[in-house]
C-alpha positions, 0 to 999 in steps of 0.5 A: 670318515673316508671311503672304506668301500671305495668312493661311491658312485651316486646316480644324479637322477635320484638327486633330481627326482628326490629334490635333495642335495649333496653336500661335501666337506673337506674335513681337514680344511674345516678343522683348520678354519674352525679349531674351537668348534672341532675341539668342542665337538670332539669333547662332546663325542668323547663324552658320549663314548664315556657315558656309553651313549655310542659304542664304536664297533671294534673288529680287531685289536693288536699290540704296537709290535704288530701295527704293520698288520693293522695297516695292511688290513686297512690298505687291503680294505679288509677292516669291518670296523675299527682296528685298535692298536694298543700300547702297553 
């Protein structure tokens, strides 16, 4: 979730020409209002991961003691996938 490459600029003429619509969602508000649905979808997502149906791209990993490096990488928009901070 989010805008890793910045907030996109969408040419609205394409929306009109393609007869489509743009729908946005404030995810945190949805989670607050629909906690049960969020919990169910999270469980389903984790089940997909456990079964190997989805495989997130983990570009980097670092131990907790170097978590500041992971945060710096995110802040500089250099992450190309997920950065995993491990706790031993």
